[in-house]
ROKOL-633840 format. One line per 5 residues: number of its first residue (from 1); their letters; for each residue x, y, z of C-alpha. Coordinates in steps of 0.25 Angstrom, whole numbers. Layout:
BEGIN
NUM> a> X,Y,Z; ...
//
This chain:
BEGIN
1> msist> 328,378,457; 327,379,473; 343,380,475; 352,392,481; 360,401,473
6> fqlgn> 374,408,472; 379,419,464; 386,418,451; 392,430,446; 381,441,450
11> rhvhr> 370,430,448; 364,420,458; 362,405,453; 356,392,459; 367,384,462
16> igyga> 363,372,452; 365,377,439; 367,369,425; 381,366,418; 376,364,403
21> mqlag> 390,357,400; 382,344,397; 373,349,387; 384,348,377; 387,334,371
26> pgafg> 398,324,379; 409,331,384; 401,345,383; 405,343,369; 396,344,357
31> ppkdt> 381,344,357; 371,337,366; 365,324,362; 351,332,364; 351,345,362
36> aaala> 336,346,367; 340,340,381; 351,349,382; 342,361,380; 331,355,390
41> vlrea> 343,354,400; 345,369,399; 331,373,399; 327,364,411; 339,369,419
46> valgv> 334,383,418; 319,379,420; 326,373,434; 330,386,439; 346,383,435
51> dhldt> 352,398,432; 367,395,431; 371,387,418; 385,382,416; 390,382,402
56> sdfyg> 402,385,391; 403,386,377; 414,375,377; 403,365,379; 399,359,367
61> phitn> 406,368,363; 396,379,361; 385,368,362; 380,370,378; 379,385,376
66> qlire> 371,384,363; 361,375,371; 360,385,382; 356,396,373; 347,387,365
71> alhpy> 341,383,378; 341,395,387; 342,408,378; 338,419,382; 342,415,397
76> rdelv> 335,418,409; 340,429,416; 344,420,429; 353,411,420; 368,412,423
81> ivtkv> 376,404,412; 390,402,416; 400,398,405; 414,394,403; 426,398,394
86> galrd> 440,392,393; 439,380,387; 436,375,372; 432,362,365; 442,355,353
91> ndgsw> 433,347,344; 435,334,350; 428,340,363; 441,342,372; 443,354,381
96> kaafs> 454,365,379; 456,377,385; 452,391,378; 459,400,388; 464,412,378
101> gdele> 457,424,378; 452,422,363; 446,408,368; 439,414,380; 433,425,373
106> ravhd> 428,417,362; 422,407,372; 415,419,379; 408,423,365; 405,409,362
111> nlrnl> 398,408,375; 390,421,373; 387,417,360; 382,403,362; 375,406,374
116> kldvl> 369,419,368; 374,428,379; 379,442,379; 386,440,391; 391,428,400
121> evvnl> 387,428,414; 399,418,419; 410,414,411; 419,403,418; 434,402,415
126> rvmid> 436,387,412; 451,386,415; 457,374,406; 470,374,412; 468,359,414
131> vhgpa> 455,354,407; 452,343,417; 453,353,430; 458,366,437; 473,368,435
136> egsid> 481,379,439; 485,391,430; 482,406,429; 468,409,422; 472,424,421
141> aplst> 472,425,406; 458,418,403; 451,424,414; 455,438,412; 449,436,397
146> laelq> 437,433,403; 438,445,413; 439,453,401; 428,447,394; 419,450,406
151> qrgli> 424,464,405; 419,464,391; 405,460,395; 405,446,389; 407,439,403
156> rhigl> 400,443,417; 407,433,426; 418,425,426; 421,411,433; 431,400,433
161> snvtr> 430,385,429; 442,373,432; 450,382,440; 458,380,453; 458,389,466
166> aqvaq> 469,397,462; 464,400,447; 449,406,455; 458,415,462; 466,419,451
171> grsit> 452,421,444; 447,429,455; 459,439,455; 456,441,440; 441,443,439
176> divcv> 429,440,447; 425,424,447; 411,421,449; 411,406,449; 420,394,448
181> qnqyn> 418,382,441; 425,369,444; 423,354,447; 419,350,460; 410,340,467
186> lahrr> 410,331,478; 422,322,473; 429,334,468; 431,344,479; 445,351,475
191> ddali> 438,365,475; 432,364,489; 441,376,495; 438,384,482; 422,382,483
196> delaa> 424,388,497; 432,400,493; 422,403,482; 411,402,490; 418,412,500
201> sgipy> 418,422,487; 405,419,483; 409,413,470; 402,400,465; 408,388,463
206> vpffp> 403,380,452; 407,364,452; 406,356,439; 406,340,438; 399,338,451
211> lsgft> 400,322,450; 414,320,443; 426,314,448; 419,305,459; 424,291,463
216> plqss> 414,280,462; 415,279,478; 411,294,479; 400,292,467; 394,281,476
221> alsgv> 394,290,489; 386,302,481; 378,291,476; 375,285,489; 371,300,495
226> akrld> 362,303,483; 354,289,485; 352,294,499; 348,307,494; 339,301,482
231> atpmq> 348,310,473; 357,308,461; 372,309,464; 372,321,456; 361,327,465
236> valaw> 369,324,477; 382,330,470; 377,343,466; 370,345,480; 382,343,487
241> llqrs> 389,354,480; 376,364,482; 380,360,498; 394,361,496; 395,376,495
246> pnlll> 385,388,490; 394,393,480; 393,380,472; 384,381,459; 382,368,452
251> ipgts> 380,367,437; 377,352,436; 375,348,421; 368,339,414; 360,336,400
256> svahl> 348,329,407; 337,337,411; 333,326,422; 348,328,427; 346,343,428
261> renia> 335,342,437; 342,332,446; 354,340,447; 346,354,450; 337,346,460
266> sasle> 350,343,469; 348,357,474; 338,351,483; 346,340,487; 351,342,502
271> lased> 362,334,507; 363,330,522; 374,331,529; 377,316,529; 377,316,514
276> lavld> 386,328,514; 396,319,523; 396,308,513; 398,317,501; 409,324,508
281> rmar> 416,310,512; 415,306,497; 422,318,493; 433,316,502
//
């Protein structure tokens, strides 16, 4: 993989990683339709140079981490596995907050067991005050629990997910925050100021849902740029994120080896000033 890197915790990783959420069944619930294909995607990702893998034990639940273990354990030294805690799944697949101290500690041990690790490199606290997006509220208690588990040697680094700027500030007053993971893309730019603040502090921002929330008109504009560049809309969206700020670390997910290769190839796509102007107008 020929692409720049950025620091994540005390490691440097390539700026295009892989998000494993789609390896579980529909809605990240239940087993994959084709287990062999899921294992092949993980192995191909690492073979292509991916060294930043995003997952959680509540994908499945448990299934995605078990697939990662089966496909990749023993892990390469350079592979950084980032996981999340703070949520759980009901029997019907719905999402629920799991913020108590006991729930968070249980989730950390579930991740350790299913990934077959002695310590988790990075654990993101998924804030579930509102399931559908960031919402204000204190994160002192759950983050303090993770900090205590970090002191016990179960976690090396802590990040935040689905958070507001105020919660990031609160989190940084409690412990070192090594990454922030929120929804962000061309059409959903609420975190522009936060990204710039984090960049100034050397903290990576990990956007998810790179094509979510687009209007038909925005999708048409994106497709127009993609056609001119002989690329896919997804590749253009990822290339724009890479050019947006050097602290953006991407984790596009897919259950297809072909789409995985396309996503990683977006690192070589250069957007000209006129393309950036079209995309910027689209976002506004």
